[in-house]
N, C-alpha and C positions, 0 to 999 in steps of 0.2 A: 261853326255851329249852325250851318245851313241844313236844309232838308235835301236829301239826295233823291232824285226821281229817276226811275228806270222806265224804259219803253214797255208798254203793256204787251204781255204775251198771253194769247187766249189759251184756255185749258185744253189739254189733249183729250179728244173724244174717241171712244172706241165704238165703232159702228160697222155697218155692212156696206153694200155697194153703192148706196145712195149718197150723193155728195153735192155740195154747193161750193164751188171754188175749190179750196184746199181743205175745208173742214168737212168732216163726215157727219151725217145725221145719226144720232145715237138711238136707233130703233130699240136696242135691248133695254134701254132705260125706261121705256114706256110701260113695262109690265103688262097688265091686262088690257091696257089701252092700245097695245101694239097691233093686235089682230084687226080691230076695226079700222085703224089707220092704214094698215097694209092692204086690207080688202078694198078700201076706198081708192088707194093708189093703183091697184090692179084693175078695178072697174073703170076708173076715169082715165087711166094712162097719164096721170099728172105727176109732177114731182112730189115725193113723199113729204117734203117740207110744207107744200101748199095743202096737202091732205091733212097733215097734222094740225096746221093752223086753223083750218076750217072745222075739223072735228072738235078741237079744243074750244073754239068759239061757241059751238052749239052746247057742249058740256057746261061751259061757264054760264051760258044763258039759262040753262035748266037749273043750275045751282043758285042763281041770283035770288030766287024767291025763297030760298031756304035759310038765309042768314043775313045779318047786317053787321056792319063794322062800327064799333064805338071808339071814337077818338076823343078823349076827355069827355065833354058833355054832349058832343055832337054824334048823332047816329046817321049813318049813310048806308045805302044799299051796297052789297058786295058786288063790285063791278070790275071788269077788265075791258080794255078797248083794243081792238085789233085792226090792223091795216095790212093788207096783203099787197106787196110790191113785187111785180113780175112783168116780164115782157108780154106784149100782146100774143095770143095764141098758146099761152102756157096753161090753159084750161082752168083758170081761176073761177069763172062763172059756172062752168060745168061742175066742178068740185063743190062749190057752195050750193048749187041747185040740188045735187044728190044728197049732200049732208043735211040740208034743211028739210028734206022729205022724210028723214028717218024719225 
């Protein structure tokens, strides 16, 4: 009557040519958000994953003023926190500078 554990298997993602290791970035899953992310990727020549994270960060920041989250009796701002981890020279600062100008 023990609990059986299995090794975690990440979901299979269907995407295009952009990749991180063995997992592919699901550009098709972005819907209307795909075009700005892909445009940022082409303009900055940075990994699409970095472009997505930066664009999503700006989108989240804009939405933060529009709603609050209520948990029991406590009301808090709608917030997400982002950390971009990449090697030096992968254009993190360039992408964020362009994204924040929009």
